C-alpha positions in Angstrom: -54.5 -77.1 46.5 -51.1 -76.2 45.1 -51.4 -72.7 43.5 -49.1 -71.1 40.9 -49.6 -67.6 40.0 -48.0 -66.2 36.7 -48.5 -63.0 34.7 -49.5 -63.1 31.1 -46.0 -63.8 30.1 -45.9 -66.9 32.2 -43.5 -65.4 34.6 -44.1 -66.0 38.5 -46.1 -63.4 40.0 -44.3 -62.9 43.3 -46.1 -61.5 46.2 -49.4 -62.1 44.7 -52.2 -62.6 47.2 -54.6 -65.4 46.7 -58.0 -64.9 48.6 -60.4 -68.0 49.1 -63.9 -66.9 49.9 -67.2 -68.6 50.0 -69.1 -69.5 46.9 -71.3 -66.4 47.4 -68.2 -64.3 48.0 -69.4 -63.1 51.2 -66.9 -64.9 53.7 -63.2 -64.8 53.5 -61.9 -68.3 54.2 -58.2 -68.1 53.6 -55.4 -65.7 52.3 -52.0 -66.9 51.1 -49.2 -65.0 49.4 -47.1 -66.5 46.4 -43.6 -66.8 47.0 -40.7 -65.8 44.8 -41.5 -68.5 42.4 -45.1 -67.5 42.3 -46.3 -70.6 44.1 -48.4 -71.1 47.3 -50.9 -73.4 48.7 -54.1 -73.6 50.6 -56.1 -76.4 52.4 -59.7 -76.4 51.6 -62.6 -79.0 52.1 -64.3 -80.2 49.0 -66.8 -77.7 47.7 -67.3 -74.5 45.8 -65.3 -71.5 46.4 -64.5 -68.0 45.1 -60.9 -67.2 44.5 -59.6 -63.6 44.1 -56.0 -63.1 43.1 -54.5 -59.7 43.9 -51.1 -58.3 42.9 -50.0 -55.0 44.4 -53.5 -54.7 45.7 -54.9 -54.8 42.3 -57.4 -57.7 41.4 -55.8 -59.4 38.6 -57.9 -62.6 38.4 -61.3 -63.8 39.6 -62.1 -67.7 39.6 -65.7 -68.4 40.7 -67.0 -70.9 41.3 -64.0 -72.8 41.8 -64.8 -76.5 42.8 -62.4 -78.4 44.9 -63.0 -82.2 44.9 -59.6 -83.6 45.8 -55.9 -82.6 46.1 -55.4 -80.6 42.9 -53.2 -77.9 41.3 -54.4 -74.5 40.6 -52.6 -72.3 38.0 -53.7 -68.7 38.1 -52.8 -66.3 35.1 -53.0 -62.9 36.4 -54.0 -59.9 34.2 -50.5 -58.4 34.6 -48.6 -57.2 31.6 -44.8 -56.3 30.8 -45.2 -52.9 29.1 -42.3 -51.4 27.2 -42.3 -47.7 27.5 -40.3 -45.2 25.3 -40.1 -41.6 26.4 -39.5 -39.2 23.5 -38.9 -35.3 23.3 -40.9 -33.2 21.0 -39.2 -34.5 17.7 -39.3 -38.0 18.6 -35.8 -38.5 19.9 -35.3 -40.7 23.0 -35.4 -38.9 26.3 -32.9 -40.4 28.6 -33.0 -39.9 32.5 -36.6 -39.0 32.4 -38.5 -40.0 35.6 -41.7 -41.7 34.9 -44.3 -42.0 37.8 -47.2 -44.4 37.5 -50.4 -44.5 39.6 -53.4 -46.7 39.1 -56.8 -45.2 38.8 -57.4 -46.8 42.2 -54.9 -44.5 43.7 -52.4 -47.2 44.0 -48.9 -45.8 43.1 -46.6 -48.1 41.1 -43.4 -46.1 41.8 -41.2 -44.2 39.6 -38.7 -45.4 37.2 -35.9 -43.6 35.2 -35.5 -44.0 31.3 -32.2 -45.3 29.9 -30.1 -43.4 27.6 -32.2 -44.7 24.8 -35.3 -43.2 26.6 -36.7 -46.7 27.4 -37.9 -48.5 30.5 -40.3 -51.5 31.1 -43.3 -51.5 33.5 -44.9 -54.5 34.9 -48.5 -53.4 35.5 -51.8 -55.0 36.1 -54.3 -54.2 33.5 -56.1 -51.0 34.2 -55.9 -47.2 33.7 -53.1 -45.4 35.0 -52.0 -41.7 35.6 -48.6 -41.1 34.1 -46.3 -38.2 35.0 -42.8 -37.7 33.3 -40.2 -35.2 34.7 -37.0 -34.3 33.2 -34.3 -32.1 34.5 -36.7 -31.8 37.5 -39.3 -30.3 35.4 -42.6 -31.9 34.7 -42.7 -32.4 31.0 -45.9 -34.7 30.7 -49.0 -35.7 32.7 -51.1 -38.2 31.0 -53.4 -41.3 31.4 -53.1 -44.6 29.6 -55.1 -48.0 29.6 -53.0 -50.9 30.0 -54.5 -54.3 28.7 -51.7 -55.9 26.8 -47.9 -56.0 26.4 -48.0 -53.4 23.6 -45.3 -50.6 23.3 -46.4 -47.4 25.2 -44.8 -44.1 23.7 -44.8 -41.0 25.8 -44.1 -37.8 23.9 -43.0 -35.1 26.4 -42.8 -31.4 26.3 -39.1 -31.3 25.7 -38.1 -28.9 23.0 -35.1 -27.9 21.0 -33.9 -24.2 21.6 -31.4 -23.2 18.8 -29.4 -20.1 19.9 -27.8 -17.8 17.4 -25.3 -15.6 19.0 -24.2 -12.5 17.1 -22.1 -9.6 17.9 -23.1 -5.9 17.9 -22.1 -5.9 14.1 -24.5 -8.8 13.7 -21.7 -11.2 12.8 -21.8 -14.7 14.1 -19.8 -15.1 17.3 -17.9 -18.4 17.3 -16.6 -19.9 20.7 -19.1 -18.1 22.8 -20.0 -20.0 26.0 -23.8 -20.1 26.5 -25.3 -21.4 29.7 -28.9 -22.6 29.9 -30.5 -22.5 33.4 -34.1 -23.7 34.0 -35.7 -21.0 35.8 -38.1 -23.2 37.6 -35.3 -25.3 39.4 -32.1 -23.2 39.0 -30.6 -26.1 37.6 -28.3 -25.8 34.6 -29.8 -27.6 31.6 -26.8 -27.1 29.4 -23.6 -25.3 28.7 -22.1 -25.3 25.0 -19.8 -23.2 23.0 -21.1 -21.7 19.7 -19.7 -23.1 16.4 -18.2 -21.1 13.6 -21.8 -20.1 12.6 -22.3 -18.6 16.3 -24.9 -21.4 16.9 -25.6 -23.7 19.9 -28.6 -26.0 20.4 -30.1 -26.9 23.7 -32.8 -29.5 24.7 -34.9 -28.0 27.3 -38.0 -28.7 29.2 -41.0 -26.5 28.6 -40.8 -23.3 30.7 -38.5 -20.3 31.2 -35.0 -20.6 30.7 -32.3 -18.3 31.7 -29.5 -17.8 28.9 -25.9 -16.6 30.0 -23.4 -15.8 27.4 -19.8 -15.1 28.0 -17.0 -14.6 25.4 -13.2 -14.6 26.2 -13.9 -14.8 30.0 -16.2 -11.7 29.8 -20.0 -11.9 30.4 -21.6 -10.4 27.2 -25.3 -11.3 27.7 -28.0 -12.5 30.2 -31.6 -13.0 29.6 -34.7 -15.2 29.8 -36.5 -17.0 27.0 -39.9 -19.0 27.2 -39.4 -22.3 25.8 -42.8 -23.7 24.7 -42.0 -25.2 21.4 -39.1 -26.0 19.1 -37.6 -22.6 18.4 -34.7 -20.4 17.4 -33.6 -17.2 19.3 -30.9 -14.8 18.2 -29.0 -13.1 21.0 -27.2 -9.8 20.2 -24.5 -9.7 22.6 -22.0 -7.0 23.8 -19.3 -7.9 21.6 -18.0 -5.2 19.3 -16.0 -5.0 16.2 -13.6 -2.5 17.8 -11.6 -0.6 15.0 -8.4 1.0 16.1 -6.8 3.5 13.9 -3.1 4.3 14.3 -1.8 7.6 13.2 1.7 9.3 13.3 2.5 12.9 14.1 1.1 14.0 10.6 -1.9 12.1 10.9 -0.7 9.5 8.4 -1.8 5.9 9.0 0.9 3.7 10.8 0.8 0.5 8.8 2.3 -2.9 9.8 2.1 -1.8 13.5 1.3 -4.6 16.1 -1.5 -3.8 18.3 -1.8 -5.9 21.6 -5.1 -5.8 23.5 -5.4 -7.0 27.0 -8.7 -7.0 29.2 -7.9 -4.9 32.3 -10.3 -6.8 34.4 -9.5 -10.4 33.6 -5.8 -9.7 32.6 -6.5 -11.9 29.6 -4.8 -11.1 26.4 -7.6 -10.4 23.9 -5.7 -10.7 20.7 -3.0 -9.2 18.6 -3.5 -7.7 15.2 -1.3 -6.0 12.4 -2.6 -2.6 11.1 -3.5 -2.5 7.5 -2.3 0.1 4.7 -4.9 2.5 6.3 -3.3 1.9 9.7 -6.4 0.2 11.0 -6.8 -3.1 13.0 -10.0 -4.6 13.8 -10.4 -6.8 17.0 -13.7 -8.4 18.1 -13.9 -7.6 21.8 -16.5 -7.8 24.6 -17.6 -4.8 26.5 -15.1 -3.6 28.8 -11.8 -1.7 29.4 -8.6 -2.6 27.6 -4.8 -1.9 27.8 -3.5 -1.2 24.3 0.0 -1.2 23.3 1.1 -0.4 19.7 4.7 -1.6 18.4 6.1 -0.4 15.3 9.5 -1.1 13.9 10.2 -2.9 17.2 9.4 0.3 19.3 6.5 0.9 21.5 4.8 3.9 20.0 1.6 3.8 22.0 0.3 2.8 25.4 -3.1 3.7 26.9 -6.5 2.4 28.0 -9.6 2.5 25.9 -13.2 1.4 26.8 -15.0 -0.6 24.2 -18.6 -0.1 24.3 -19.7 0.6 20.8 -18.6 0.2 17.1 -16.9 3.7 17.3 -13.4 4.0 15.7 -10.6 4.4 18.4 -8.0 6.7 17.0 -4.4 6.1 18.6 -1.9 8.9 18.3 1.4 7.2 17.9 4.8 8.5 18.8 6.0 8.1 15.1 7.6 11.3 13.9 9.4 12.6 10.7 13.2 13.0 10.5 14.4 15.0 7.5 18.2 14.8 7.1 19.9 17.3 4.9 23.3 16.0 4.1 26.1 18.4 2.9 29.8 18.0 2.3 32.6 19.9 4.1 31.8 22.9 1.8 28.2 23.0 2.5 27.2 21.6 -0.8 24.1 19.3 -0.9 25.3 15.7 -1.1 23.3 13.8 -3.7 23.0 10.0 -4.0 24.4 9.3 -0.4 23.0 6.1 1.2 21.6 6.9 4.5 20.8 4.3 7.2 19.3 4.8 10.5 19.4 2.2 13.1 18.2 2.0 16.8 20.6 2.9 19.5 19.5 -0.1 21.3 20.3 -2.4 18.6 16.6 -3.1 17.7 17.3 -2.9 13.9 17.5 -0.6 11.1 14.9 1.5 9.4 16.3 0.7 6.1 18.5 2.6 3.5 17.5 5.5 1.5 19.2 7.6 -1.0 19.5 11.5 -0.9 17.9 13.4 -3.6 19.2 16.3 -5.7 19.0 18.6 -2.6 21.0 16.1 -0.5 17.7 15.4 1.6 16.1 12.2 2.8 13.0 11.9 5.1 12.8 9.1 7.6 9.6 8.1 9.4 10.8 6.9 12.8 9.6 5.9 16.3 10.6 8.4 19.1 13.8 7.5 20.4 17.7 7.4 20.0 18.9 6.7 16.7 22.3 6.2 15.1 22.7 7.8 11.6 25.0 6.4 9.1 25.9 7.7 5.5 27.9 6.2 2.8 28.8 7.9 -0.5 30.6 6.0 -3.2 30.7 3.1 -0.8 32.8 4.9 1.7 31.5 5.7 5.2 31.3 9.5 5.5 29.0 10.0 8.5 28.2 8.3 12.0 26.2 10.3 14.5 23.6 9.9 17.1 20.3 11.7 17.2 17.5 11.8 19.7 14.0 12.0 18.0 11.1 13.5 20.0 9.1 15.4 17.3 9.2 16.2 13.5 12.7 17.6 12.7 14.9 18.8 10.0 18.5 18.3 10.8 21.6 19.4 8.7 24.4 16.9 8.9 27.9 17.4 7.5 29.5 14.5 5.9 33.2 13.8 5.5 33.3 14.7 1.8 35.8 17.2 0.3 36.6 18.9 -3.0 40.3 18.0 -3.3 42.3 19.6 -6.2 45.0 17.5 -7.6 47.7 19.6 -9.3 50.2 17.8 -11.7 53.5 19.2 -12.8 56.3 17.6 -14.7 59.8 17.3 -13.5 60.5 20.6 -14.7 57.9 22.1 -12.5 55.6 23.0 -15.4 51.8 22.3 -15.2 50.8 19.1 -16.8 47.5 19.7 -18.7 45.5 16.9 -20.3 46.6 14.2 -17.9 44.1 11.5 -17.0 44.0 11.3 -13.2 42.3 8.4 -11.4 41.5 8.4 -7.6 41.5 4.7 -6.2 40.3 3.9 -2.8 43.3 2.4 -0.9 42.7 -1.2 0.1 39.8 -1.8 -2.1 41.0 -1.0 -5.5 37.7 0.9 -6.3 37.9 3.8 -8.6 36.1 6.5 -7.1 36.8 9.2 -9.5 38.6 10.2 -12.7 39.3 13.3 -14.5 41.4 15.3 -17.0 43.7 18.0 -15.9 42.9 21.5 -17.3 45.4 24.0 -18.7 46.8 24.8 -15.4 47.4 21.1 -14.6 44.6 20.8 -12.0 41.6 18.7 -11.8 39.0 18.9 -8.9 37.4 16.0 -7.4 34.5 15.5 -4.9 35.6 12.6 -2.8 34.9 11.1 0.7 37.6 11.6 3.3 39.9 8.5 2.9 43.3 7.2 1.8 43.7 7.0 -2.0 46.1 5.9 -4.7 46.4 8.6 -7.3 47.5 7.4 -10.9 47.9 9.5 -13.8 48.3 8.7 -17.5 49.6 11.2 -19.9 50.0 10.4 -23.6 48.5 7.0 -22.8 51.4 6.3 -20.5 51.4 5.9 -16.8 53.3 8.8 -15.3 52.3 8.8 -11.7 51.3 6.5 -8.8 51.2 8.2 -5.4 49.4 7.7 -2.0 47.4 10.6 -0.4 45.0 11.2 2.4 42.1 13.3 1.4 41.0 15.2 4.5 40.5 18.5 2.9 40.5 20.5 -0.4 44.2 20.5 -0.9 45.7 21.4 -3.4 47.6 18.1 -3.5 50.7 19.0 -5.8 52.2 15.9 -7.4 55.0 15.5 -9.7 54.6 13.1 -12.8 57.3 11.3 -14.6 57.2 13.7 -17.6 60.4 15.2 -18.8 61.7 17.8 -21.2 63.9 16.2 -23.8 65.9 17.8 -26.7 66.7 16.5 -30.1 69.3 17.8 -32.4 69.0 16.5 -35.9 71.8 17.0 -38.5 72.4 15.7 -42.0 75.4 13.5 -43.0 77.5 16.7 -43.4 76.9 17.7 -39.8 74.7 20.6 -40.8 71.6 21.3 -38.8 68.4 19.9 -40.4 65.6 22.3 -40.2 61.9 21.3 -40.7 62.5 17.6 -40.0 59.6 15.9 -38.3 60.4 14.1 -35.1 57.9 11.5 -33.9 58.3 9.8 -30.5 56.1 6.6 -30.1 55.5 4.5 -27.1 57.2 1.2 -28.0 54.6 -1.0 -26.2 51.4 0.7 -27.5 52.4 2.3 -30.6 50.9 5.6 -29.5 52.5 8.8 -30.7 53.7 10.5 -27.5 55.0 13.7 -29.2 55.9 15.3 -32.5 57.3 18.5 -33.7 59.5 20.2 -36.3 63.1 21.1 -35.8 63.9 24.8 -36.0 66.6 26.5 -37.9 69.3 25.0 -35.6 67.9 21.5 -36.0 66.7 21.5 -32.5 63.4 20.2 -31.1 62.4 20.1 -27.5 59.6 17.7 -26.5 57.7 17.0 -23.3 57.5 13.2 -23.0 56.5 10.6 -20.4 59.2 8.5 -18.9 59.8 5.2 -20.4 61.1 3.3 -23.4 60.2 4.9 -26.8 60.8 4.6 -30.5 62.0 7.7 -32.4 61.5 8.4 -36.1 62.8 11.4 -38.0 61.0 12.3 -41.3 62.2 14.8 -43.8 60.5 15.5 -46.9 58.1 12.7 -46.3 60.9 10.2 -46.1 62.0 8.4 -42.9 65.6 9.5 -42.5 66.2 8.2 -39.0 64.6 5.4 -36.8 65.8 4.1 -33.4 63.9 1.9 -30.7 64.3 1.4 -27.2 65.3 4.7 -26.1 65.1 5.3 -22.3 63.8 8.8 -21.7 65.1 10.5 -18.5 64.9 14.3 -17.4 67.3 16.5 -19.1 68.5 14.1 -21.8 69.6 15.2 -25.2 69.6 13.1 -28.2 72.0 13.8 -31.4 70.3 12.4 -34.4 72.3 11.8 -37.6 69.8 11.8 -40.4 70.4 10.0 -43.6 70.1 13.3 -45.6 72.7 13.8 -48.2 73.8 16.3 -50.9 73.3 15.5 -54.5 75.1 17.7 -57.1 73.7 17.6 -60.6 75.9 18.9 -63.5 74.9 19.5 -67.1 77.8 19.6 -69.6 77.4 20.6 -73.3 78.6 18.6 -76.2 81.5 21.0 -76.6 82.6 20.2 -73.0 81.4 23.6 -71.7 79.1 24.0 -68.5 75.4 24.5 -69.4 73.8 27.0 -67.2 70.0 27.4 -66.9 69.0 23.9 -67.2 65.8 23.0 -65.1 66.6 20.0 -62.8 63.8 18.0 -61.1 64.1 15.1 -58.6 61.3 12.7 -58.3 60.5 9.8 -56.1 58.2 7.6 -57.8 55.4 9.9 -59.1 56.1 12.6 -56.7 58.4 15.7 -57.3 60.7 16.1 -54.4 63.0 18.9 -55.4 63.7 21.3 -58.4 66.3 23.8 -59.4 68.2 25.3 -62.3 72.0 25.0 -63.0 74.1 27.9 -62.1 76.6 29.5 -64.6 78.9 26.7 -63.8 76.2 24.2 -65.0 75.5 22.8 -61.5 72.6 22.8 -59.0 73.0 21.1 -55.5 70.2 19.2 -53.7 69.7 18.2 -50.0 67.7 15.0 -50.1 67.0 12.1 -47.9 68.7 8.7 -48.9 66.6 6.7 -51.4 65.7 5.9 -54.9 65.2 8.9 -57.2 64.7 9.8 -60.8 66.8 12.9 -61.8 65.2 14.8 -64.8 66.8 17.8 -66.6 65.1 20.0 -69.0 66.7 22.6 -71.4 65.0 24.9 -73.5 67.0 27.7 -75.4 67.9 28.7 -78.9 71.2 28.5 -80.8 71.8 30.6 -83.9 68.1 31.1 -84.4 67.5 27.4 -83.6 65.2 26.3 -80.7 66.8 23.6 -78.5 64.9 21.4 -76.1 66.7 18.8 -74.1 64.8 16.4 -71.8 66.9 13.7 -70.1 66.3 11.6 -66.9 68.3 9.1 -65.0 67.4 6.8 -62.1 69.8 6.6 -59.1 70.2 5.6 -55.5 71.3 8.2 -53.1 73.1 6.8 -50.2 75.6 9.5 -49.5 76.9 12.8 -50.9 77.0 12.4 -54.8 77.5 14.1 -58.1 75.5 13.2 -61.1 76.7 14.7 -64.5 74.7 14.9 -67.6 76.8 14.9 -70.7 75.0 16.5 -73.6 75.6 15.2 -77.2 75.9 17.3 -80.4 72.5 16.2 -81.0 71.3 18.0 -77.9 73.4 21.1 -77.0 75.3 22.8 -78.7 74.6 21.4 -82.1 77.0 22.2 -85.2 76.5 25.6 -86.8 75.7 24.2 -90.0 72.6 22.6 -88.4 71.4 25.9 -87.3 68.7 28.1 -88.8 71.2 30.9 -88.9 73.3 29.1 -91.3 70.5 28.6 -93.5 69.4 32.2 -93.4 73.0 33.1 -94.4 73.1 30.8 -97.3 69.7 32.0 -98.4 70.9 35.7 -98.1 74.2 34.9 -100.1 72.3 33.5 -102.9 69.8 36.2 -102.9 72.6 38.8 -103.0 74.2 36.9 -106.0 71.0 36.7 -107.9 70.4 40.2 -107.4 74.0 41.3 -108.5 73.7 39.2 -111.6 70.4 40.9 -112.4 72.0 44.2 -111.6 74.9 43.5 -113.9 72.5 42.4 -116.8 70.7 45.6 -116.4 73.8 47.7 -116.3 75.2 45.8 -119.3 71.9 46.7 -121.3 72.2 50.3 -120.1 75.8 50.5 -121.3 75.0 49.1 -124.6 72.1 51.5 -125.1 74.5 54.3 -124.0 77.2 53.3 -126.5 74.8 53.1 -129.2 73.8 56.7 -128.3 77.2 57.9 -127.8 78.3 56.5 -131.1 75.4 58.6 -132.4 76.6 61.7 -130.5 80.1 63.1 -129.8 83.2 61.3 -128.9 83.5 63.0 -125.6 80.3 61.7 -124.3 81.5 58.2 -125.2 84.7 58.6 -123.1 82.5 59.8 -120.1 80.3 56.8 -120.6 83.2 54.4 -120.4 84.3 55.8 -117.2 80.9 55.5 -115.8 80.8 51.8 -116.7 84.1 51.2 -115.0 82.9 52.8 -111.8 79.7 50.8 -111.8 81.7 47.7 -112.2 84.0 48.4 -109.2 80.9 49.3 -107.1 79.2 46.0 -108.1 82.2 43.9 -107.4 82.8 45.5 -104.0 85.4 44.1 -101.4 87.1 41.0 -102.2 85.6 38.7 -99.4 82.1 40.0 -98.4 80.7 36.4 -97.1 83.3 36.3 -94.4 82.5 39.8 -93.3 78.7 38.7 -93.0 79.4 35.5 -91.1 81.6 37.3 -88.5 79.0 39.9 -88.0 76.3 37.2 -87.4 78.3 35.3 -85.0 78.9 38.4 -83.0 75.2 39.1 -82.9 74.3 35.7 -81.6 77.0 35.7 -78.9 75.6 39.1 -77.8 72.1 37.6 -77.5 73.4 34.5 -75.6 
């Protein structure tokens, strides 16, 4: 009988035992074992038999009765199945590396197999009931039974859970980067080791049971404790990590901002971090429990070194070696030096502490680390101080700068003080003007200047009169002689006579600025103090330019003779009868302006001293002639360019006029006519009286008649008078008029 034994999938069932027994099953007749191809054979006489098939000592087939009648093939299909198994954790995720042990209900073990990474394995099992045990990480995670009677998938859910660990520091802030180690307490085997994420979280897949959780951070252990894992769970671990606040303060307990704090673990030697202090002088570092070396650096100087124990959230106050240096800067006279620029730099070349400007009291305060410092001061861009100071505590130090109060005293070439000169102090080599001032009445001006070499320039009357080099190393005085000279002008008219009251004006030929002006004295002299150089000179007299000269070079002690265009004008007035006319008013005009006036002398002349030019000469004569008012008004235009005589010849229509045109002549005529009329009237009256008398006489005696005739003759003689009475009257009138004249 050729026997082939296969499982339910048709695969050879190697090692299967085929037992042949009697029909009643009471007697074993033969036992054969299938080879690797699941085949074997037996030799049996014809008849009925019972055939048992065993695989791994489990009956997997029973064929009874089995009738043998000839050579034949026997195909036995054992009740053996290929069972796919998936081992999962508590949330259905595959559980790789899990050990699955199978034992038949008969006590026959079927061995142990390990799941692949997908949590899967395949078992070849005879139909039956089995005890299944699963271990993972050497911890039993499942003990169950299962009935196998097909090739269906067998899913095994184990007691493997997820433990989510949240690590926070003492301030309850998530701790990133902490190393969490999970050790199964039952086996002492490390089940996992992970670092927390930015949320302080790490997740472990752990077998049921007690697990030891150890946490370290920055090489320092910060926690160790057990947790019972019996379900998917989350646990929060508060570890010994602190938000350590370090507060830096200077000698006045003022926060030290922008300081660099370095923290090193004294146990491990690990640099735990570096932080920069904020405006409050505080720096916060997250540190595990322990002792730390602290170093504070400020402005490139170590200002604190010490050891601090971090075991709480307390603030650690670090007293830094930062002090206050108040510099009181004064000049050489001890006067506060305001607006000086101070610079403090480390003696070791670590850098400067910045530049500050002194206040109104000459003071400036620096906040410095303890140490050696070089102090520099500049004032008006000139270095006035360089010194070294050792700072160990808060200090106020007075420092004397090389700043002086030089007095510049200017004199002219005659040694006289030069007031109102503009003095400029220029720093030699740079051309920078550091100061300027105006000399006072004593010729002096005081400056406040840094000690240095200077070029001193002075301008007077808007003219450069000095350029000299001096070294300011004290207060002086520095006496300097300016190119200012004393110059004398002598002004004369064209007759060589001194011209008093002339205005002499000296002008800078380049700028047109008037350098000096004045009036000549009685001797025609004027002395002016003038800057050296080329000038223009003008002389004015009676508002008229009488001299102008350009390009005169001025030197000390020079004298200038000026011949002004001033002339003499003689005005004569001659009457119509050729005689001089005194008392005539003469006015000289230039345009609409009266220049000079005078009255003719007894010789009929008046002399004027006038600048050359165009003039109008006007004469006016107001008088009486023989009781007749005379008014003469004459004018004549002329050009005066030298000494000249101008004569006005009056006509008989002006003065003197003929006698017969005078009022006196008219009066005389009227008088004569009046006298004649009166005489005629008198004669008529006398004649009448005579006639009356004769008539009376004739009536009286002859002697009376004779007396009457004598009387008549006497009256006639009295009436006729002298022979030429008119001539006598005219002569008397002429005498009277002459007396009046």
